[in-house]
MDAnalysis code that builds the backbone (N, CA, C; Angstrom):
import MDAnalysis as mda
import numpy as np

u = mda.Universe.empty(360, n_residues=120, atom_resindex=np.repeat(np.arange(120), 3), trajectory=True)
u.add_TopologyAttr("name", ["N", "CA", "C"] * 120)
u.add_TopologyAttr("resid", np.arange(1, 121))
u.add_TopologyAttr("resname", ["MET", "PRO", "LYS", "THR", "GLU", "GLY", "GLY", "LEU", "GLY", "LEU", "PHE", "ASP", "LEU", "LYS", "ALA", "ARG", "ASN", "ARG", "SER", "PHE", "ILE", "GLY", "LYS", "GLN", "LEU", "TRP", "ASN", "ILE", "HIS", "LEU", "LYS", "THR", "ASP", "SER", "VAL", "TRP", "ILE", "ARG", "TRP", "ILE", "HIS", "HIS", "PHE", "TYR", "LEU", "ARG", "SER", "GLY", "ILE", "VAL", "TRP", "SER", "VAL", "GLN", "THR", "HIS", "SER", "SER", "SER", "SER", "PRO", "LEU", "TRP", "LYS", "VAL", "ILE", "LEU", "SER", "VAL", "ARG", "ASP", "LEU", "LEU", "SER", "GLN", "HIS", "CYS", "GLY", "ASP", "SER", "GLU", "VAL", "ASN", "ILE", "SER", "LEU", "MET", "SER", "GLN", "TRP", "SER", "PHE", "VAL", "ALA", "GLY", "PRO", "PHE", "LEU", "HIS", "HIS", "ALA", "TYR", "ASN", "PHE", "PHE", "ARG", "PRO", "ILE", "GLY", "SER", "VAL", "VAL", "SER", "TRP", "ASN", "ARG", "VAL", "VAL", "TRP", "GLU"])
u.atoms.positions = np.array([
    [51.738, 0.145, 65.767],
    [50.517, -0.589, 65.694],
    [50.552, -1.861, 66.592],
    [49.512, -2.427, 67.014],
    [49.480, -3.603, 67.716],
    [50.044, -4.722, 66.943],
    [50.532, -5.753, 67.516],
    [51.078, -6.928, 66.868],
    [50.037, -7.606, 65.963],
    [48.789, -7.597, 66.409],
    [47.718, -8.221, 65.588],
    [47.527, -7.527, 64.247],
    [47.946, -6.206, 64.201],
    [47.764, -5.486, 62.938],
    [49.122, -5.425, 62.151],
    [50.138, -6.234, 62.479],
    [51.317, -6.244, 61.891],
    [52.425, -5.332, 62.351],
    [52.057, -4.688, 63.493],
    [53.015, -3.708, 64.173],
    [53.996, -4.394, 65.118],
    [54.700, -3.579, 65.818],
    [55.650, -4.049, 66.827],
    [55.031, -4.071, 68.193],
    [53.760, -3.598, 68.359],
    [53.137, -3.610, 69.666],
    [53.475, -2.425, 70.604],
    [54.111, -1.452, 69.944],
    [54.491, -0.246, 70.698],
    [53.409, 0.860, 70.541],
    [53.270, 1.614, 71.604],
    [52.277, 2.699, 71.569],
    [52.800, 3.730, 70.477],
    [51.735, 4.340, 69.855],
    [51.920, 5.513, 68.982],
    [51.939, 6.661, 69.887],
    [53.161, 7.318, 70.139],
    [53.252, 8.414, 71.113],
    [52.429, 9.583, 70.729],
    [52.325, 9.905, 69.537],
    [51.420, 11.115, 69.180],
    [49.949, 10.777, 69.517],
    [49.448, 9.583, 69.217],
    [48.105, 9.257, 69.550],
    [47.987, 9.173, 71.048],
    [48.963, 8.662, 71.791],
    [48.894, 8.648, 73.235],
    [48.788, 9.999, 73.818],
    [49.634, 10.888, 73.304],
    [49.613, 12.264, 73.902],
    [48.191, 12.872, 73.501],
    [47.780, 12.691, 72.378],
    [46.420, 13.334, 71.957],
    [45.284, 12.748, 72.940],
    [45.367, 11.390, 73.295],
    [44.403, 10.849, 74.190],
    [44.398, 11.534, 75.589],
    [45.618, 11.799, 76.080],
    [45.877, 12.491, 77.346],
    [45.241, 14.005, 77.347],
    [45.605, 14.627, 76.107],
    [45.039, 16.017, 75.994],
    [43.598, 15.887, 75.806],
    [43.081, 14.906, 75.118],
    [41.576, 14.770, 74.980],
    [40.925, 14.643, 76.351],
    [41.547, 13.941, 77.245],
    [41.034, 13.646, 78.543],
    [40.888, 15.090, 79.305],
    [41.932, 15.888, 79.094],
    [41.912, 17.286, 79.765],
    [40.808, 18.108, 79.086],
    [40.620, 18.035, 77.769],
    [39.544, 18.718, 77.128],
    [38.193, 18.327, 77.643],
    [38.017, 16.980, 77.956],
    [36.774, 16.544, 78.470],
    [36.596, 17.071, 79.895],
    [37.597, 17.062, 80.629],
    [37.537, 17.591, 81.955],
    [37.239, 19.126, 82.018],
    [37.701, 19.809, 81.041],
    [37.392, 21.178, 80.832],
    [35.967, 21.392, 80.570],
    [35.422, 20.499, 79.708],
    [34.050, 20.547, 79.241],
    [33.035, 20.319, 80.416],
    [33.559, 19.326, 81.249],
    [32.694, 18.889, 82.385],
    [32.794, 19.779, 83.664],
    [33.840, 20.816, 83.490],
    [34.110, 21.624, 84.695],
    [34.539, 20.812, 85.848],
    [35.466, 19.886, 85.694],
    [35.755, 19.074, 86.803],
    [36.366, 19.952, 87.881],
    [36.104, 19.570, 89.161],
    [36.573, 20.376, 90.257],
    [38.045, 20.320, 90.455],
    [38.786, 21.250, 89.912],
    [40.299, 21.319, 90.103],
    [40.626, 22.796, 90.065],
    [41.752, 23.174, 90.636],
    [42.111, 24.580, 90.583],
    [42.458, 24.984, 89.189],
    [43.182, 24.049, 88.422],
    [43.574, 24.318, 87.074],
    [42.382, 24.538, 86.136],
    [41.374, 23.682, 86.194],
    [40.217, 23.753, 85.381],
    [39.361, 25.093, 85.781],
    [39.284, 25.434, 86.999],
    [38.653, 26.649, 87.262],
    [39.532, 27.810, 86.765],
    [40.757, 27.710, 86.836],
    [41.661, 28.859, 86.244],
    [41.415, 28.930, 84.773],
    [41.328, 27.831, 83.984],
    [41.072, 27.821, 82.561],
    [39.710, 28.496, 82.280],
    [38.729, 28.179, 83.059],
    [37.426, 28.724, 82.812],
    [37.383, 30.260, 83.098],
    [38.163, 30.617, 84.173],
    [38.260, 32.069, 84.482],
    [39.072, 32.859, 83.451],
    [40.195, 32.295, 83.037],
    [41.186, 33.000, 82.190],
    [40.812, 32.958, 80.732],
    [40.458, 31.748, 80.141],
    [40.289, 31.492, 78.776],
    [38.789, 31.454, 78.334],
    [37.916, 31.044, 79.280],
    [36.549, 30.724, 78.935],
    [35.538, 31.588, 79.534],
    [35.914, 32.851, 79.726],
    [35.016, 33.838, 80.395],
    [33.691, 34.053, 79.600],
    [33.894, 34.179, 78.259],
    [32.686, 34.542, 77.410],
    [32.375, 33.348, 76.456],
    [32.757, 32.240, 76.721],
    [32.441, 31.156, 75.720],
    [32.588, 29.713, 76.425],
    [32.515, 28.814, 75.559],
    [32.736, 27.419, 75.893],
    [33.915, 26.942, 75.182],
    [34.411, 25.785, 75.650],
    [35.630, 25.257, 75.154],
    [35.562, 24.805, 73.614],
    [34.290, 24.551, 73.150],
    [34.038, 24.156, 71.842],
    [34.043, 25.314, 70.829],
    [33.920, 26.534, 71.280],
    [33.768, 27.628, 70.298],
    [34.910, 28.748, 70.558],
    [35.602, 28.681, 71.526],
    [36.692, 29.702, 71.767],
    [37.900, 29.573, 70.833],
    [38.442, 30.659, 70.559],
    [39.619, 30.599, 69.584],
    [40.888, 30.937, 70.383],
    [42.042, 30.532, 69.849],
    [43.297, 30.870, 70.466],
    [43.735, 32.318, 70.134],
    [44.565, 32.802, 70.988],
    [45.148, 34.153, 70.721],
    [46.670, 34.026, 70.800],
    [47.387, 35.031, 70.351],
    [48.769, 35.002, 70.285],
    [49.350, 34.958, 71.732],
    [48.588, 35.371, 72.764],
    [49.072, 35.336, 74.020],
    [48.693, 34.023, 74.838],
    [48.028, 33.069, 74.172],
    [47.595, 31.893, 74.793],
    [48.812, 31.016, 75.025],
    [48.725, 30.213, 76.074],
    [49.858, 29.351, 76.428],
    [50.017, 28.153, 75.389],
    [51.099, 27.638, 75.330],
    [51.339, 26.473, 74.387],
    [50.400, 25.277, 74.686],
    [50.133, 25.008, 75.959],
    [49.291, 23.958, 76.419],
    [47.845, 24.247, 75.936],
    [47.414, 25.436, 76.112],
    [46.026, 25.792, 75.610],
    [45.921, 25.543, 74.171],
    [46.895, 25.990, 73.416],
    [46.937, 25.855, 71.985],
    [46.823, 24.376, 71.552],
    [47.560, 23.530, 72.359],
    [47.564, 22.079, 72.019],
    [46.176, 21.532, 72.323],
    [45.578, 21.988, 73.445],
    [44.222, 21.423, 73.872],
    [43.270, 21.803, 72.711],
    [43.285, 23.037, 72.215],
    [42.302, 23.482, 71.169],
    [42.651, 22.818, 69.785],
    [43.920, 22.430, 69.563],
    [44.199, 21.753, 68.331],
    [43.635, 20.288, 68.444],
    [43.666, 19.723, 69.526],
    [43.062, 18.415, 69.700],
    [41.445, 18.445, 69.514],
    [40.918, 19.559, 70.085],
    [39.470, 19.841, 69.783],
    [39.118, 20.007, 68.311],
    [40.067, 20.694, 67.661],
    [39.987, 20.977, 66.292],
    [40.080, 19.596, 65.496],
    [41.020, 18.785, 65.828],
    [41.135, 17.480, 65.268],
    [39.874, 16.650, 65.389],
    [39.378, 16.625, 66.609],
    [38.077, 15.957, 66.831],
    [36.888, 16.432, 65.922],
    [36.919, 17.752, 65.801],
    [35.898, 18.401, 64.901],
    [36.084, 18.084, 63.430],
    [37.358, 17.896, 62.962],
    [37.609, 17.463, 61.644],
    [37.003, 16.082, 61.410],
    [37.151, 15.221, 62.373],
    [36.739, 13.846, 62.137],
    [35.192, 13.691, 62.417],
    [34.699, 14.450, 63.352],
    [33.278, 14.192, 63.891],
    [32.333, 15.214, 63.444],
    [32.784, 16.412, 63.161],
    [31.776, 17.496, 62.818],
    [31.644, 18.500, 63.879],
    [30.418, 18.722, 64.240],
    [30.180, 19.836, 65.173],
    [30.389, 19.393, 66.632],
    [30.223, 20.323, 67.579],
    [30.565, 20.123, 68.985],
    [29.643, 19.126, 69.581],
    [28.311, 19.090, 69.179],
    [27.448, 18.092, 69.746],
    [27.886, 16.722, 69.535],
    [28.380, 16.383, 68.338],
    [28.840, 15.071, 67.989],
    [30.148, 14.731, 68.840],
    [31.067, 15.806, 69.030],
    [32.266, 15.571, 69.783],
    [31.776, 15.272, 71.212],
    [30.905, 15.995, 71.758],
    [30.568, 15.768, 73.085],
    [29.862, 14.364, 73.317],
    [29.072, 13.916, 72.313],
    [28.441, 12.616, 72.304],
    [29.544, 11.502, 72.265],
    [30.565, 11.687, 71.379],
    [31.617, 10.759, 71.337],
    [32.362, 10.616, 72.549],
    [32.767, 11.701, 73.167],
    [33.564, 11.782, 74.367],
    [32.818, 11.218, 75.629],
    [31.473, 11.427, 75.597],
    [30.695, 10.854, 76.716],
    [30.640, 9.419, 76.567],
    [30.580, 8.850, 75.302],
    [30.682, 7.412, 75.108],
    [31.941, 6.847, 75.677],
    [33.063, 7.556, 75.503],
    [34.384, 7.034, 75.922],
    [34.281, 7.006, 77.457],
    [33.505, 7.847, 78.045],
    [33.541, 7.966, 79.588],
    [32.707, 6.915, 80.154],
    [31.536, 6.541, 79.434],
    [30.609, 5.635, 80.186],
    [30.545, 4.265, 79.557],
    [31.213, 3.938, 78.527],
    [31.246, 2.537, 78.015],
    [32.316, 1.780, 78.804],
    [32.345, 0.477, 78.744],
    [33.285, -0.282, 79.458],
    [34.784, 0.001, 78.924],
    [35.641, 0.116, 79.935],
    [37.003, 0.477, 79.594],
    [37.247, 1.904, 80.011],
    [38.501, 2.322, 80.242],
    [38.813, 3.635, 80.543],
    [38.778, 4.652, 79.367],
    [38.544, 5.875, 79.694],
    [38.494, 6.935, 78.662],
    [39.692, 6.927, 77.784],
    [40.846, 6.890, 78.394],
    [42.151, 6.940, 77.616],
    [42.213, 5.889, 76.605],
    [41.737, 4.620, 76.930],
    [41.846, 3.550, 75.965],
    [40.972, 3.919, 74.725],
    [39.767, 4.336, 74.948],
    [38.946, 4.660, 73.799],
    [39.506, 5.814, 72.996],
    [40.054, 6.841, 73.782],
    [40.575, 7.925, 73.031],
    [41.818, 7.643, 72.217],
    [42.763, 6.727, 72.778],
    [43.902, 6.264, 72.089],
    [43.471, 5.599, 70.798],
    [42.509, 4.686, 70.902],
    [42.026, 3.965, 69.754],
    [41.476, 4.837, 68.629],
    [40.913, 5.990, 69.047],
    [40.312, 6.875, 68.163],
    [41.480, 7.653, 67.355],
    [42.515, 7.993, 68.140],
    [43.574, 8.811, 67.510],
    [44.677, 8.028, 66.796],
    [44.763, 6.806, 67.089],
    [45.849, 5.981, 66.457],
    [45.450, 5.540, 65.142],
    [46.499, 5.249, 64.224],
    [46.136, 4.728, 62.870],
    [45.760, 3.214, 63.061],
    [44.619, 2.895, 62.385],
    [44.110, 1.585, 62.502],
    [44.493, 0.796, 61.201],
    [45.102, -0.417, 61.465],
    [45.465, -1.322, 60.337],
    [44.545, -2.479, 60.354],
    [44.613, -3.225, 59.249],
    [43.899, -4.481, 59.180],
    [44.509, -5.616, 59.930],
    [43.731, -6.515, 60.458],
    [44.271, -7.586, 61.174],
    [45.017, -8.546, 60.268],
    [46.245, -9.009, 60.566],
    [47.009, -9.805, 59.715],
    [46.937, -11.263, 60.301],
    [46.991, -12.243, 59.412],
    [46.834, -13.645, 59.865],
    [48.139, -14.213, 60.397],
    [49.225, -13.578, 60.055],
    [50.636, -14.155, 60.315],
    [51.101, -13.626, 61.646],
    [50.374, -12.905, 62.473],
    [50.958, -12.293, 63.634],
    [51.477, -13.335, 64.646],
    [50.757, -14.479, 64.722],
    [51.078, -15.458, 65.767],
    [52.399, -16.274, 65.268],
    [52.684, -16.335, 64.142],
    [53.859, -16.960, 63.603],
    [55.030, -16.082, 63.906],
    [54.851, -14.825, 63.599],
    [56.050, -13.930, 63.871],
    [56.326, -13.626, 65.387],
    [55.204, -13.440, 66.129],
    [55.244, -13.083, 67.532],
    [55.042, -14.283, 68.500],
    [55.417, -15.442, 68.034],
    [55.177, -16.663, 68.948],
    [55.990, -16.551, 70.189],
])
């Protein structure tokens, strides 16, 4: 957690990784022009969209992780329309997408009054 919340000021690696995977999920949704995204749409999303497709036993580990982040977003937000709205806010409000995604996935603590004394 950040120092202002009583932590050591180190990144939460799980939340950081989820924010990077979330960025890839958003790129897949937007059909960003890259060879990898086109391959994903050709191989995994032939008959659906990223918000409704399911994993298969033959799916790659990376694809399974991307869909697990999608499912985690769905647990917190609800349906795909809310997920899309949230992720579009991350893209268009001030600050980079990854910063907003990281703050969504990390545990939030309450601000402590003693942080300046300890971290002077």
